[in-house]
Every structure is written in structure tokens, then in C-alpha cells.
KOLRO-440642 format. One record per atom (N, C-alpha, C): x, y, z; residue number from 1; atom name. Coordinates in steps of 0.2 Angstrom, whole numbers. Atoms other than C-alpha are relative to their C-alpha. Last residue first. Layout:
% KOLRO-440642
     X     Y     Z   i at
     X     Y     Z NUM CA
...
//
This chain:
% KOLRO-440642
     X     Y     Z   i at
     0     5     6 148  N
   256  -197  -391 148 CA
     3    -6     2 148  C
    -7     1     2 147  N
   251  -187  -375 147 CA
     0    -5    -6 147  C
    -1     6     3 146  N
   234  -179  -373 146 CA
     7    -1    -1 146  C
    -1     1     7 145  N
   235  -164  -362 145 CA
     1    -7    -2 145  C
     0     7     2 144  N
   229  -160  -344 144 CA
     0     1    -8 144  C
    -3     0     7 143  N
   234  -143  -338 143 CA
     1    -7    -3 143  C
     0    -7     3 142  N
   230  -146  -320 142 CA
     3    -1    -7 142  C
    -4    -1     6 141  N
   226  -163  -311 141 CA
    -1     7    -3 141  C
     4    -2     6 140  N
   219  -163  -293 140 CA
     5     1    -6 140  C
    -4    -2     6 139  N
   226  -171  -277 139 CA
    -5     1    -6 139  C
    -5     4     3 138  N
   215  -171  -262 138 CA
     4     2    -6 138  C
     2     7    -1 137  N
   199  -164  -255 137 CA
     5    -5    -2 137  C
     3     1    -7 136  N
   205  -146  -251 136 CA
    -2    -8     1 136  C
     6    -4    -1 135  N
   216  -146  -267 135 CA
    -2    -2     7 135  C
     4     3    -6 134  N
   234  -152  -269 134 CA
    -6     5     2 134  C
     1    -4    -6 133  N
   240  -148  -286 133 CA
    -4    -3     5 133  C
     4     2    -6 132  N
   246  -160  -300 132 CA
     1     6     5 132  C
    -4    -2    -7 131  N
   253  -157  -317 131 CA
    -5    -1     5 131  C
     3    -5    -4 130  N
   247  -166  -333 130 CA
     4     2     6 130  C
    -5    -4    -4 129  N
   252  -177  -347 129 CA
    -4     5     4 129  C
     0    -7    -1 128  N
   239  -189  -354 128 CA
     6     2     4 128  C
    -6    -1    -4 127  N
   237  -207  -361 127 CA
     0     8     0 127  C
    -5    -4     3 126  N
   219  -210  -366 126 CA
     6     1     4 126  C
    -5     3     2 125  N
   210  -225  -358 125 CA
     5     4    -5 125  C
    -3     5    -4 124  N
   194  -216  -355 124 CA
     5    -4    -4 124  C
     5     5    -1 123  N
   190  -200  -365 123 CA
     4    -6     4 123  C
    -3     6    -2 122  N
   199  -183  -367 122 CA
    -6    -5     1 122  C
     5     5    -3 121  N
   194  -167  -375 121 CA
     4    -7     1 121  C
     4     3     6 120  N
   208  -154  -377 120 CA
    -4    -6     3 120  C
    -2    -4     6 119  N
   217  -142  -365 119 CA
    -4    -2    -7 119  C
    -2     3     6 118  N
   208  -149  -350 118 CA
     2     5    -6 118  C
    -7     1     0 117  N
   208  -141  -333 117 CA
     2    -3    -6 117  C
    -3    -7     1 116  N
   190  -134  -334 116 CA
     8     0    -1 116  C
     0    -2     7 115  N
   184  -152  -337 115 CA
     3     7    -1 115  C
     7    -4     2 114  N
   189  -157  -320 114 CA
     1     2    -7 114  C
     0    -5     5 113  N
   202  -170  -315 113 CA
    -6     3    -2 113  C
     6    -3     2 112  N
   204  -180  -299 112 CA
     2     5    -6 112  C
     0    -7    -1 111  N
   220  -191  -297 111 CA
    -6     3    -3 111  C
     5    -2     4 110  N
   221  -209  -294 110 CA
    -1     7     2 110  C
     5    -3    -4 109  N
   238  -214  -288 109 CA
    -6     2    -5 109  C
     6     4     0 108  N
   248  -228  -297 108 CA
    -6     4     4 108  C
     2     1    -7 107  N
   264  -219  -292 107 CA
    -6    -4     1 107  C
    -6     1    -5 106  N
   273  -219  -309 106 CA
    -2    -2     7 106  C
    -4     6     2 105  N
   259  -221  -321 105 CA
     5    -2     5 105  C
    -7    -2     2 104  N
   247  -209  -313 104 CA
     4    -6    -1 104  C
    -4     4    -4 103  N
   229  -215  -314 103 CA
     7     2    -2 103  C
    -6     2     3 102  N
   218  -201  -320 102 CA
     4    -4     5 102  C
    -5     2    -4 101  N
   200  -198  -314 101 CA
     6    -2    -4 101  C
    -2     7     1 100  N
   185  -189  -321 100 CA
     6    -1     5 100  C
    -6     1    -5  99  N
   175  -173  -321  99 CA
     2    -8    -2  99  C
    -6    -4     1  98  N
   163  -164  -333  98 CA
     6    -1     5  98  C
    -1    -4    -7  97  N
   146  -170  -327  97 CA
     7     4     0  97  C
     6    -4    -2  96  N
   140  -174  -345  96 CA
     1     3     7  96  C
     0    -6     4  95  N
   158  -179  -351  95 CA
    -6     4     2  95  C
     8    -1     1  94  N
   160  -192  -337  94 CA
     0     7    -4  94  C
     1    -6     1  93  N
   179  -198  -337  93 CA
    -8     1    -2  93  C
     7    -2     0  92  N
   186  -213  -329  92 CA
    -1     7    -2  92  C
     3     6    -2  91  N
   203  -222  -330  91 CA
    -8     1     0  91  C
     7    -1    -2  90  N
   212  -209  -340  90 CA
    -4    -6     2  90  C
     5     3     5  89  N
   230  -215  -341  89 CA
    -7     2     3  89  C
     5     4    -3  88  N
   245  -205  -333  88 CA
    -5    -3    -6  88  C
     3     3     5  87  N
   261  -195  -336  87 CA
    -6    -5     3  87  C
     1     7    -1  86  N
   267  -182  -324  86 CA
    -4    -3    -6  86  C
     5     3     5  85  N
   274  -165  -327  85 CA
     0    -7     1  85  C
     7    -2    -2  84  N
   282  -157  -311  84 CA
    -5    -3    -5  84  C
     4    -2     6  83  N
   298  -167  -315  83 CA
    -7     2     2  83  C
    -5    -2     5  82  N
   311  -169  -301  82 CA
    -4     3    -6  82  C
     0     5     5  81  N
   298  -168  -287  81 CA
     5     2    -6  81  C
     0    -2     7  80  N
   301  -158  -272  80 CA
     1    -5    -5  80  C
    -1     5     5  79  N
   296  -163  -255  79 CA
     0     3    -7  79  C
     2    -2     6  78  N
   300  -150  -242  78 CA
     1    -5    -5  78  C
    -4     1     6  77  N
   302  -156  -225  77 CA
    -3     1    -7  77  C
     3     5     4  76  N
   291  -148  -212  76 CA
     5    -1    -6  76  C
     6    -1     4  75  N
   301  -137  -201  75 CA
    -2    -6    -3  75  C
     6    -1    -4  74  N
   313  -139  -187  74 CA
    -6     0    -3  74  C
     5    -2     4  73  N
   328  -147  -196  73 CA
    -6     1     4  73  C
     7     2    -2  72  N
   343  -146  -186  72 CA
    -5     2    -4  72  C
     2     7     2  71  N
   360  -146  -194  71 CA
    -7    -2     2  71  C
     1     0     7  70  N
   362  -127  -193  70 CA
    -2    -7    -2  70  C
     7    -2     1  69  N
   359  -128  -174  69 CA
    -1     0    -8  69  C
    -1    -6     2  68  N
   375  -139  -172  68 CA
    -8     3    -2  68  C
     3    -1     6  67  N
   372  -154  -161  67 CA
     1     7    -2  67  C
     1    -7     1  66  N
   383  -160  -147  66 CA
    -3     1    -7  66  C
    -1    -1     7  65  N
   381  -177  -140  65 CA
    -1     7    -2  65  C
     3    -7     2  64  N
   383  -181  -122  64 CA
     2     0    -7  64  C
     5     2     5  63  N
   387  -200  -118  63 CA
    -3     6    -3  63  C
    -4     3     6  62  N
   402  -195  -108  62 CA
    -4    -2    -6  62  C
    -3    -5     5  61  N
   392  -183   -98  61 CA
     4    -3    -5  61  C
    -7     1    -1  60  N
   381  -197   -91  60 CA
     3     5    -5  60  C
    -3     4     5  59  N
   363  -190   -90  59 CA
     8    -1     1  59  C
    -3    -3     6  58  N
   356  -183   -74  58 CA
     4    -4    -5  58  C
    -7     0    -1  57  N
   346  -195   -63  57 CA
     2     4    -6  57  C
    -1    -4    -6  56  N
   327  -192   -61  56 CA
     8     1     0  56  C
    -3     3    -5  55  N
   323  -199   -79  55 CA
     2     5     6  55  C
    -1    -4    -6  54  N
   313  -195   -94  54 CA
     3    -4     6  54  C
     5     2    -6  53  N
   316  -205  -109  53 CA
     1     5     6  53  C
     6    -4     0  52  N
   324  -198  -125  52 CA
    -5    -1     5  52  C
     5     3     4  51  N
   336  -212  -128  51 CA
    -6     4     0  51  C
    -2     0     7  50  N
   351  -202  -122  50 CA
    -5    -4    -5  50  C
    -6     4     2  49  N
   343  -198  -106  49 CA
     1     0    -7  49  C
     1     5     6  48  N
   331  -184  -103  48 CA
     6    -3    -1  48  C
    -5     1     5  47  N
   331  -176   -86  47 CA
    -2    -4    -5  47  C
     1     6     3  46  N
   318  -170   -73  46 CA
     5     0    -6  46  C
    -2     1     7  45  N
   321  -158   -60  45 CA
    -1    -6    -3  45  C
     5    -2     5  44  N
   310  -155   -45  44 CA
     2    -1    -7  44  C
     6     4     0  43  N
   320  -165   -33  43 CA
    -5     2    -5  43  C
    -2     7     2  42  N
   336  -156   -38  42 CA
    -6    -5     0  42  C
     0    -1     8  41  N
   328  -139   -36  41 CA
     2    -7    -3  41  C
    -6    -3     2  40  N
   324  -143   -17  40 CA
     0     0    -8  40  C
    -4     5     4  39  N
   307  -147   -12  39 CA
     6     4    -2  39  C
    -7    -1    -1  38  N
   301  -134     1  38 CA
     4    -5    -3  38  C
    -3    -6     1  37  N
   283  -139     3  37 CA
     7     0     1  37  C
    -7     1     1  36  N
   277  -157     1  36 CA
     3     7    -2  36  C
    -3    -5     5  35  N
   259  -155     7  35 CA
     8    -1     0  35  C
    -3     3     6  34  N
   253  -171    15  34 CA
     4     4    -4  34  C
    -5     5    -3  33  N
   248  -163    32  33 CA
     4    -4    -5  33  C
    -5    -4    -3  32  N
   240  -148    23  32 CA
     5    -5     3  32  C
    -5    -3     5  31  N
   231  -159    11  31 CA
     5     4     3  31  C
    -4     5     4  30  N
   224  -170    25  30 CA
     5     3    -5  30  C
    -5     1    -5  29  N
   218  -154    35  29 CA
     5    -6    -3  29  C
    -5    -6    -1  28  N
   209  -148    20  28 CA
     6    -2     4  28  C
    -4     1     6  27  N
   201  -166    17  27 CA
     5     6     0  27  C
    -4     5    -1  26  N
   195  -165    36  26 CA
     5    -1    -7  26  C
    -6    -2    -5  25  N
   188  -148    34  25 CA
     5    -6     1  25  C
    -4    -5     4  24  N
   178  -153    18  24 CA
     6     2     5  24  C
    -4     4     5  23  N
   172  -169    27  23 CA
     4     5    -4  23  C
    -5     4    -4  22  N
   166  -159    42  22 CA
     5    -3    -5  22  C
    -5    -5    -3  21  N
   157  -146    31  21 CA
     6    -3     3  21  C
    -3    -2     6  20  N
   148  -160    21  20 CA
     6     5     2  20  C
    -5     5     2  19  N
   143  -168    37  19 CA
     4     2    -6  19  C
    -5     0    -5  18  N
   136  -151    43  18 CA
     5    -6    -1  18  C
    -4    -5     1  17  N
   126  -149    27  17 CA
     6     0     5  17  C
    -5     1     6  16  N
   120  -166    27  16 CA
     4     6    -1  16  C
    -4     6    -1  15  N
   113  -165    45  15 CA
     5     0    -6  15  C
    -5    -3    -5  14  N
   105  -148    41  14 CA
     5    -5     1  14  C
    -5    -4     4  13  N
    97  -156    26  13 CA
     5     3     4  13  C
    -4     4     5  12  N
    90  -170    36  12 CA
     5     4    -4  12  C
    -5     3    -5  11  N
    83  -158    50  11 CA
     5    -4    -4  11  C
    -4    -5    -2  10  N
    74  -148    36  10 CA
     6    -2     5  10  C
    -5    -2     5   9  N
    67  -163    29   9 CA
     5     5     1   9  C
    -5     5     1   8  N
    60  -169    46   8 CA
     5     1    -6   8  C
     3     7     3   7  N
    52  -153    49   7 CA
     5    -5    -1   7  C
    -5     5     4   6  N
    58  -139    60   6 CA
    -3    -6    -2   6  C
    -1    -2     8   5  N
    45  -126    63   5 CA
     5    -4    -3   5  C
    -7    -2     2   4  N
    40  -134    80   4 CA
     0     1    -8   4  C
    -4     5     3   3  N
    21  -133    83   3 CA
     7     2    -1   3  C
    -1     0     7   2  N
    14  -120    94   2 CA
     4    -6    -2   2  C
    -7     0     1   1  N
     7  -123   112   1 CA
     1     0    -8   1  C
//
């Protein structure tokens, strides 16, 4: 008589496969039973109250505010300075490496300066006039000149 070709491992895998199939069938039936089909439009709507919070109730029409499209600012605000030329004091400058930093007198910001942007040689504690541009690593000074 021949041995059975079903081993213990094969039987366990078959049991697990059947259990998985039953669990999947049971979950599908639960989803079907709990499905909320046919919701009305009012049940699906969400409203925003006067404070900007989501609510299920429509807002009070008496508290409605009307805005003009022209008054809305949808972009990034443009920050324009009155005078593009700034004044500052050189806090550090390395002649060998060709860079340094200027401290803006008005804003107390530390601004990078490169030797290529100098119109004349500068050293530490010199008062300078300069323009600023935003570089990839932060602010950098342009057209740096000694002031009197």
C-alpha cells in the first residue's frame, strides 16, 4: 500500500488558506451590511462657519460676509524696502579667502559679502554702503563701498 502524499505541512497550509478565505468572505459581508449607500446630498455636505471651522449645519445667513474679489490677496505679499542701499559695519573679512560678513546697522542682520562684490578694499570695523540680494544660502551683499 502506498503512503499518503499529504504531509503535515501541506495539511496546515490548506487549513490556513481555508481560514483566510473564510475571514475574507466574512469581512466582505460585514462591509456590505455596514455600507451606507444612498446618502442624501445634505448628509454629505460640510459647511464652514464664520470662524473657519467645519460644521454639519449651514451657517447663519445673518452673519454672512461679502468680499470683493479685488480686495482678496491670493499671492505672496511683496516686501518693498524704501531704500535699496543699506549701511553696515564689516564684522569679519578674510582677505586670503575673499569673503566676510557685514552687520546691517538698521536690522542687525549678518550679511555675507564676497570679494567679487567689492568696489574697493575693506577691512574689519569699516563702515560700508551696500545692496542686498537673496542667494541660495541666504542674503549676500552687492556693490559694497566704503562710506565716510
